[in-house]
C-alpha positions in Angstrom: 0.0 0.0 0.0 1.4 3.4 -0.9 0.5 6.2 1.5 2.0 9.0 -0.7 3.4 11.0 2.2 5.7 13.1 0.0 3.1 13.9 -2.6 0.2 14.9 -0.4 -0.6 17.6 2.1 -1.6 16.4 5.6 -5.3 17.1 5.0 -5.3 15.2 1.6 -3.3 12.4 3.2 -6.0 11.9 5.8 -8.6 11.8 3.2 -6.5 9.3 1.1 -5.9 7.2 4.2 -9.6 7.2 5.1 -10.5 6.1 1.5 -8.0 3.3 1.8 -9.5 2.2 5.1 -13.0 2.4 3.7 -11.9 0.4 0.7 -10.4 -2.2 3.0 -13.6 -2.3 5.0 -15.6 -2.6 1.8 -13.3 -5.4 0.6 -14.0 -7.3 3.9 -17.7 -6.9 3.3 -17.4 -8.2 -0.2 -15.5 -11.2 1.0 -18.3 -11.9 3.5 -20.9 -11.7 0.7 -18.8 -13.8 -1.6 -18.8 -16.5 1.0 -22.6 -16.2 0.9 -22.5 -16.7 -2.9 -20.4 -19.8 -2.5 -22.4 -21.1 0.4 -22.5 -24.9 0.2 -26.2 -24.8 1.2 -27.0 -23.5 -2.3 -26.1 -26.9 -3.7 -29.1 -28.4 -1.9 -31.4 -26.3 -4.1 -32.7 -27.5 -7.5 -31.0 -25.9 -10.5 -33.7 -23.3 -11.3 -34.0 -22.2 -7.6 -30.2 -22.1 -7.3 -29.8 -19.8 -10.2 -32.5 -17.5 -8.9 -30.9 -17.3 -5.5 -27.5 -16.9 -6.9 -28.6 -13.9 -9.1 -30.4 -12.3 -6.1 -27.2 -12.5 -4.0 -25.1 -11.2 -7.0 -27.2 -8.0 -7.1 -26.5 -7.4 -3.4 -22.9 -8.4 -3.7 -22.0 -6.0 -6.5 -24.6 -3.4 -5.8 -26.2 -3.8 -9.2 -29.8 -3.5 -10.4 -30.1 -6.4 -12.9 -28.5 -9.8 -13.3 -29.0 -12.2 -16.2 -27.8 -15.8 -17.0 -27.9 -17.0 -20.6 -27.0 -20.6 -21.4 -25.4 -21.8 -24.6 -27.3 -24.0 -27.1 -24.2 -25.4 -28.8 -26.1 -27.0 -31.7 -27.9 -23.7 -32.7 -24.9 -21.5 -31.8 -27.2 -19.3 -29.7 -27.5 -18.0 -26.2 -30.8 -18.7 -24.4 -32.1 -16.4 -21.7 -32.5 -18.7 -18.7 -32.8 -16.7 -15.5 -32.8 -13.0 -14.5 -33.3 -10.7 -11.5 -34.4 -7.1 -11.6 -35.7 -6.9 -15.1 -39.4 -7.6 -14.3 -41.5 -7.7 -17.5 -38.5 -6.9 -19.6 -37.2 -10.4 -19.1 -38.4 -13.0 -21.6 -37.3 -16.5 -20.7 -36.2 -18.5 -23.7 -35.2 -15.5 -25.7 -32.4 -16.5 -28.2 -29.4 -14.4 -29.1 -26.9 -15.3 -31.8 -23.3 -15.7 -30.7 -21.3 -12.7 -31.9 -24.3 -10.3 -31.9 -25.0 -7.8 -29.2 -23.4 -7.5 -25.8 -23.8 -11.1 -24.5 -23.1 -12.5 -28.0 -19.8 -10.7 -28.2 -18.8 -12.0 -24.8 -19.6 -15.6 -25.9 -17.7 -15.1 -29.1 -14.6 -13.5 -27.6 -14.8 -15.6 -24.4 -13.6 -12.7 -22.2 -15.2 -10.1 -19.9 -16.7 -6.9 -21.3 -17.7 -3.6 -19.8 -19.9 -0.9 -21.3 -20.0 2.3 -19.3 -22.8 3.8 -21.3 -25.1 1.4 -23.2 -26.6 4.3 -25.1 -23.4 4.5 -27.1 -23.7 0.7 -27.9 -25.8 -0.8 -30.7 -27.3 -3.5 -28.5 -31.0 -2.9 -28.2 -31.8 -6.2 -26.3 -34.2 -5.7 -23.4 -31.9 -8.0 -21.4 -29.3 -5.2 -21.6 -31.3 -2.0 -21.7 -34.3 -3.2 -19.6 -35.4 -1.0 -16.7 -33.2 1.9 -18.0 -29.9 0.2 -17.4 -27.0 2.6 -18.1 -23.8 0.5 -17.5 -23.2 -3.3 -17.9 -20.6 -5.8 -17.0 -20.5 -9.3 -18.4 -18.4 -12.4 -18.2 -18.4 -15.8 -19.9 -19.5 -18.9 -18.0 -17.2 -22.0 -18.6 -17.9 -25.6 -17.8 -15.2 -28.3 -18.3 -13.1 -25.8 -20.3 -15.9 -25.1 -22.7 -18.2 -22.1 -23.0 -21.5 -22.8 -21.2 -23.1 -19.3 -21.2 -22.9 -15.7 -20.2 -23.6 -13.8 -16.9 -24.1 -10.1 -17.0 -25.1 -7.4 -14.6 -26.2 -3.8 -15.0 -26.9 -0.6 -13.1 -29.5 2.1 -13.7 -27.1 4.8 -12.6 -23.9 5.2 -14.6 -21.0 3.2 -13.2 -17.4 2.5 -14.0 -17.0 -1.2 -13.2 -13.5 -2.0 -11.8 -11.2 -5.0 -12.2 -12.3 -6.1 -8.8 -15.9 -6.1 -10.0 -14.8 -8.3 -12.9 -13.0 -10.8 -10.7 -15.9 -11.0 -8.3 -18.4 -11.6 -11.2 -16.0 -14.3 -12.7 -16.1 -16.1 -9.3 -19.9 -15.9 -9.3 -19.9 -17.3 -12.9 -17.8 -20.2 -11.7 -20.4 -20.9 -9.1 -23.1 -20.6 -11.8 -21.1 -23.0 -13.9 -21.6 -25.7 -11.3 -25.3 -25.2 -11.4 -25.6 -25.1 -15.2 -23.3 -28.1 -15.6 -25.6 -30.0 -13.1 -28.6 -28.8 -15.1 -27.2 -30.0 -18.3 -26.2 -33.3 -16.7 -29.7 -33.8 -15.3 -31.3 -33.0 -18.7 -28.9 -35.4 -20.5 -29.5 -38.1 -17.9 -33.3 -37.7 -18.1 -33.2 -37.6 -21.9 -30.9 -40.6 -22.1 -33.1 -42.7 -19.7 -36.2 -41.8 -21.7 -34.5 -42.7 -24.9 -33.1 -45.9 -23.6 -36.4 -47.1 -22.0 -38.3 -46.2 -25.2 -36.1 -48.7 -27.0 -36.4 -51.4 -24.3 -39.9 -53.0 -24.4 -41.5 -53.4 -21.0 -43.1 -56.6 -22.2 -41.7 -59.0 -24.8 -43.9 -60.2 -27.5 -45.2 -63.8 -27.3 -43.3 -66.0 -29.7 -44.1 -69.6 -30.5 -41.8 -72.3 -29.0 -40.2 -70.1 -26.4 -41.0 -68.0 -23.3 -39.0 -64.9 -22.4 -38.4 -62.3 -19.8 -36.1 -59.3 -19.5 -34.9 -56.7 -17.0 -33.0 -53.4 -17.2 -31.4 -51.7 -14.2 -29.6 -48.3 -14.5 -26.3 -48.1 -12.6 -26.3 -45.5 -9.7 -22.8 -44.2 -10.2 -22.3 -43.4 -13.9 -26.0 -42.9 -14.7 -27.6 -44.1 -17.9 -25.4 -46.0 -20.4 -25.7 -47.7 -23.7 -26.9 -51.2 -22.6 -29.8 -52.7 -24.5 -31.6 -56.0 -25.2 -33.8 -56.8 -28.2 -35.8 -59.7 -29.5 -37.5 -59.8 -32.9 -39.2 -62.3 -35.2 -37.8 -62.5 -38.8 -40.0 -63.1 -41.9 -38.3 -66.6 -42.2 -39.6 -67.6 -38.8 -36.2 -67.3 -37.2 -35.9 -65.4 -33.9 -33.3 -62.7 -33.4 -31.9 -62.2 -29.9 -29.5 -59.3 -29.1 -27.8 -58.0 -26.0 -25.3 -55.2 -26.3 -23.4 -52.5 -24.5 -22.0 -49.2 -26.0 -19.0 -47.9 -24.2 -19.4 -44.8 -22.1 -22.4 -43.3 -20.3 -25.0 -40.6 -20.7 -27.0 -39.2 -23.6 -24.5 -39.9 -26.4 -24.1 -43.5 -25.5 -27.8 -43.9 -25.4 -28.1 -42.2 -28.9 -25.4 -44.5 -30.3 -27.1 -47.5 -28.8 -30.4 -46.5 -30.5 -28.7 -46.3 -33.9 -26.9 -49.6 -33.5 -30.1 -51.3 -32.4 -31.9 -50.1 -35.5 -29.0 -50.9 -37.8 -28.7 -54.5 -36.5 -32.4 -55.0 -37.1 -32.0 -53.9 -40.7 -28.9 -56.2 -41.2 -30.8 -59.1 -39.7 -33.3 -58.9 -42.5 -30.7 -59.6 -45.1 -28.1 -61.7 -43.2 -28.8 -65.4 -42.6 -25.8 -65.7 -40.3 -25.2 -63.8 -37.0 -21.5 -63.3 -37.8 -22.4 -61.6 -41.1 -24.8 -59.2 -39.4 -22.2 -58.2 -36.8 -19.6 -57.8 -39.7 -21.9 -55.2 -41.3 -22.6 -53.6 -37.9 -18.9 -53.3 -37.2 -18.3 -51.5 -40.6 -21.1 -49.1 -39.7 -19.5 -48.3 -36.3 -16.1 -47.7 -38.0 -17.6 -45.4 -40.7 -20.4 -43.6 -38.9 -19.7 -44.0 -35.2 -16.0 -43.3 -35.1 -14.6 -43.4 -31.6 -17.3 -45.6 -30.2 -16.9 -49.2 -29.1 -19.6 -51.7 -28.4 -19.9 -55.3 -27.3 -22.7 -57.2 -28.8 -24.1 -60.8 -28.6 -26.4 -61.7 -31.5 -28.1 -65.1 -31.6 -30.6 -66.6 -34.1 -33.0 -69.4 -33.2 -34.6 -71.4 -36.0 -38.4 -72.0 -36.3 -37.9 -75.4 -34.7 -36.2 -73.7 -31.7 -33.9 -76.6 -31.4 -30.6 -74.8 -31.9 -29.0 -71.5 -31.2 -26.7 -69.8 -33.8 -24.6 -67.3 -31.9 -21.9 -64.7 -32.6 -20.1 -62.8 -29.9 -18.3 -59.4 -30.4 -16.4 -58.9 -27.2 -19.4 -59.5 -25.1 -19.7 -61.6 -21.9 -20.6 -65.2 -22.7 -24.2 -66.2 -22.1 -25.2 -69.0 -19.7 -27.0 -72.1 -21.0 -29.0 -74.1 -18.4 -29.9 -77.5 -19.5 -33.2 -79.2 -18.5 -31.4 -81.0 -15.6 -30.3 -77.7 -14.1 -26.6 -77.7 -15.1 -25.6 -74.2 -15.9 -22.5 -73.5 -18.0 -21.0 -70.6 -19.8 -21.2 -71.1 -23.6 -17.8 -71.8 -25.1 -18.5 -69.7 -28.3 -15.4 -67.9 -29.5 -15.3 -64.3 -28.7 -14.4 -61.9 -31.5 -13.2 -58.3 -31.0 -15.7 -55.6 -30.0 -17.3 -53.5 -32.7 -15.3 -50.4 -33.6 -12.0 -51.7 -32.2 -9.0 -51.3 -34.5 -9.5 -52.0 -38.2 -12.8 -53.6 -39.2 -12.6 -57.2 -38.2 -12.9 -59.9 -40.7 -13.9 -63.5 -40.3 -16.3 -63.2 -37.4 -17.5 -66.5 -36.2 -20.9 -68.2 -35.5 -21.3 -71.1 -33.1 -24.2 -73.5 -33.2 -25.4 -75.2 -29.9 -28.3 -77.4 -29.1 -31.3 -75.9 -27.4 -33.2 -78.7 -25.7 -36.8 -78.5 -24.6 -36.8 -77.0 -21.1 -33.3 -75.4 -21.5 -32.8 -71.7 -20.6 -30.5 -69.2 -22.3 -29.4 -66.2 -20.1 -27.8 -63.2 -21.8 -26.6 -60.1 -19.9 -24.3 -57.1 -19.9 -21.3 -56.8 -17.6 -23.1 -54.8 -14.9 -24.7 -58.0 -13.8 -21.4 -59.7 -12.8 -18.8 -56.9 -12.3 -18.2 -55.4 -8.8 -15.6 -53.2 -7.4 -12.9 -55.0 -5.5 -14.2 -58.4 -6.7 -13.0 -60.7 -9.5 -15.4 -61.1 -12.4 -15.0 -64.9 -11.8 -16.9 -64.4 -8.5 -19.7 -62.6 -10.3 -19.9 -65.3 -13.0 -20.0 -68.1 -10.4 -22.8 -66.2 -8.5 -24.7 -66.0 -11.8 -24.3 -69.8 -12.5 -25.4 -70.6 -8.9 -28.5 -68.5 -9.2 -30.0 -69.6 -12.4 -32.2 -72.7 -13.0 -34.3 -74.0 -16.0 -37.5 -72.4 -14.7 -39.8 -69.7 -15.7 -37.7 -66.9 -17.3 -39.5 -64.2 -15.3 -38.8 -65.9 -12.0 -35.1 -66.4 -13.0 -34.8 -62.7 -13.9 -36.4 -61.7 -10.6 -33.9 -63.9 -8.7 -31.0 -62.4 -10.5 -32.2 -58.9 -9.8 -32.5 -59.7 -6.1 -28.9 -61.0 -6.2 -27.8 -57.8 -7.8 -29.8 -55.7 -5.4 -27.7 -56.8 -2.5 -25.0 -54.6 -3.9 -26.4 -52.4 -6.6 -23.9 -52.2 -9.5 -22.1 -49.1 -10.6 -22.8 -49.9 -14.3 -26.0 -50.5 -16.1 -27.4 -54.0 -16.3 -29.4 -55.5 -19.2 -30.7 -59.1 -18.7 -32.6 -61.4 -21.1 -33.7 -65.0 -20.4 -35.2 -67.3 -23.0 -36.5 -70.8 -22.3 -37.4 -73.3 -25.0 -40.8 -74.9 -24.6 -41.3 -78.5 -25.3 -44.1 -81.0 -25.8 -46.1 -81.4 -22.7 -44.7 -84.1 -20.5 -46.6 -87.4 -20.9 -47.9 -88.8 -17.6 -46.3 -92.1 -16.6 -48.7 -95.0 -17.3 -50.0 -96.9 -14.3 -49.8 -100.6 -14.8 -53.0 -102.4 -13.8 -52.4 -105.8 -15.2 -49.5 -107.6 -16.8 -49.5 -111.3 -17.8 -48.3 -113.8 -20.4 -51.0 -115.8 -22.2 -51.6 -118.7 -24.5 -54.9 -120.1 -25.8 -55.8 -121.5 -22.3 -55.4 -118.2 -20.6 -57.4 -116.0 -22.9 -60.7 -116.5 -21.0 -59.3 -115.5 -17.6 -57.7 -112.3 -19.1 -61.0 -111.3 -20.7 -62.7 -111.5 -17.3 -60.0 -109.5 -15.6 -60.0 -106.8 -18.2 -63.8 -106.5 -18.0 -63.6 -106.1 -14.2 -60.8 -103.4 -14.5 -62.7 -101.5 -17.2 -65.9 -101.4 -15.1 -63.8 -100.3 -12.1 -62.4 -97.5 -14.3 -65.9 -96.2 -14.7 -66.6 -97.5 -18.2 -70.2 -98.1 -19.2 -71.4 -101.7 -19.8 -71.5 -101.3 -23.6 -68.0 -99.7 -23.5 -66.7 -102.6 -21.5 -68.1 -105.2 -24.0 -66.6 -103.3 -27.0 -63.2 -103.0 -25.3 -63.1 -106.7 -24.2 -64.1 -107.7 -27.7 -61.3 -105.7 -29.3 -58.7 -107.1 -26.9 -60.0 -110.6 -27.5 -59.6 -110.3 -31.3 -56.0 -109.1 -30.9 -55.0 -111.8 -28.4 -56.5 -114.4 -30.8 -54.4 -113.0 -33.7 -51.3 -113.2 -31.5 -52.0 -116.9 -30.8 -52.8 -117.6 -34.4 -50.0 -115.6 -36.2 -47.5 -114.9 -33.5 -46.3 -118.2 -32.3 -49.2 -119.4 -30.1 -48.5 -117.1 -27.2 -48.1 -113.5 -26.2 -47.9 -110.9 -23.4 -50.6 -108.5 -22.3 -50.3 -105.2 -20.3 -53.3 -103.2 -19.2 -52.4 -99.6 -18.2 -54.1 -96.4 -17.2 -52.7 -93.2 -18.9 -54.4 -90.1 -17.6 -58.1 -90.8 -18.2 -57.5 -93.5 -20.8 -57.5 -97.2 -20.4 -55.0 -98.8 -22.8 -54.3 -102.5 -23.5 -51.0 -103.6 -25.1 -50.7 -107.0 -26.7 -47.3 -108.2 -27.9 -46.3 -111.3 -29.8 -43.1 -112.7 -31.4 -44.3 -113.5 -34.9 -42.7 -112.6 -38.2 -44.6 -109.3 -38.5 -46.9 -108.0 -41.3 -47.5 -104.7 -43.2 -49.6 -103.0 -40.5 -50.1 -99.8 -42.5 -52.4 -101.5 -45.1 -54.6 -102.9 -42.3 -54.9 -99.5 -40.5 -55.8 -97.5 -43.6 -58.5 -100.0 -44.8 -61.9 -98.3 -44.9 -64.2 -101.3 -45.9 -64.9 -104.5 -44.1 -62.4 -107.2 -45.2 -63.4 -110.4 -46.9 -62.7 -113.4 -44.6 -59.6 -115.3 -45.8 -56.9 -117.7 -44.5 -54.5 -114.6 -44.3 -56.8 -113.0 -41.7 -57.5 -109.3 -41.1 -61.0 -109.5 -39.8 -59.9 -109.5 -36.2 -57.9 -106.3 -36.5 -60.7 -104.6 -38.4 -63.2 -105.5 -35.6 -60.7 -104.3 -32.9 -60.3 -101.0 -34.8 -64.1 -100.5 -35.0 -64.7 -101.2 -31.3 -61.9 -99.1 -29.8 -61.1 -95.4 -29.6 -57.7 -95.8 -31.2 -55.7 -98.7 -32.6 -51.9 -98.5 -33.0 -49.7 -101.2 -34.5 -46.0 -101.6 -34.6 -44.9 -104.7 -36.5 -41.5 -106.0 -37.7 -39.4 -109.2 -38.0 -39.1 -109.3 -34.2 -42.8 -109.3 -33.6 -45.9 -107.1 -33.3 -47.2 -104.7 -30.7 -50.9 -103.7 -30.8 -52.0 -100.8 -28.6 -55.8 -100.5 -28.0 -57.2 -97.4 -26.4 -60.7 -97.9 -25.0 -63.5 -95.8 -26.4 -64.4 -92.8 -24.1 
């Protein structure tokens, strides 16, 4: 501090000294108010309230009449009026100003503070600058992450010569506003990304013949929304396309890239009969149109019979296949490089595995199995220990509960597909089993009649069923070596009698397809025709080792 003793008379010195002391006192007051501006309690406000409170405190801090924040719309190259204090009706929220035009536009273009002592001498006619009769203005750029985020300017109705201290103070306030605007942009991006991502992830999967499916999506709590997705679609050929993928990074851009890859892969699936070919095309698309992005993708195709899975893996975690017995194993399909890595990959590979009735395929992104301070092998083992070949929705719920014990820092997409099979046939209940010859036929007829009556069959039905069995046993004695074996079983609500002999066999198809009553002959045929007419169903298996006739009683 220079007191200027030599230059000043005593009276002027006192005045000078008083002004210095006053300035020091004023500086202390400004420091106190600056602490109010940077108060940590402001961070508990939502963004709009925070900006309003911040501008209100700025007016008091600098002793100004108006304060305005304009945020940058980078795509339009415009500043957008976002918040203001002191302008009243002269403030129009959403007003757009081109970069480079007017007071605020020149600050954004030059990226440095600007002061206008008399706005009447400036060509800017914006109400944001001249509103309420403002005479002098000071403005500074707002930066976020080293990039321009907007402009903050203040004004006074009385003429004022803003000082370098005023500029520095307003720059510090702009830094505080930057935190708020950065948070606002992050919240908007996160909300938009989540909305985009969920719009591309169906809440309910379509019903598809031969399989049942379920899926889940869980956003990570640390990095926010990312580029994870799942997709299932039926192709015109009857094949089923199954996709699970993960675009690197987080936030809105990852979600946008994810949406583009999802749409592109669906298009390639229409013209590619092999999963590896479709991923080859998608890889070229990433290299050419999505430069700098990486993605891991699993693409599987399941034929109309649903008996196999054709799968190609681009850097993605291997799916788990659970067989009907409950054994869960990671597929051993070869893993090719992720999409967008290095030069476009050539020779991507497809692996074909069996998909047995009752088996379950579980596809997922790495958020399901990765944890901080834990080997991924632990997560994979936890996955294998949790799944079973049950209802896909129940399996997904169990996996989400396992994840919920320690919510992942990364997004999680999960898709489970179970192959349906023919309904399990009930085990037959054996009622009667005996060998017979000519002498034993009468006894077996009586036993069969008793069991049929006990089964609830009407008297006429009993007579028809016994007559059919009698004809078949007689045929077995006559053409099957003089003896045979009989088994009477109950299958669900049906009563079935099986008669087996050890004869040379005969062309059974010609007997079963005959429509007219046969003419009696030494070759026979009348007995089988009678049995067919008096039963609900007659099945014959005949060959060199013998003949099996299965008679189902009429209902």
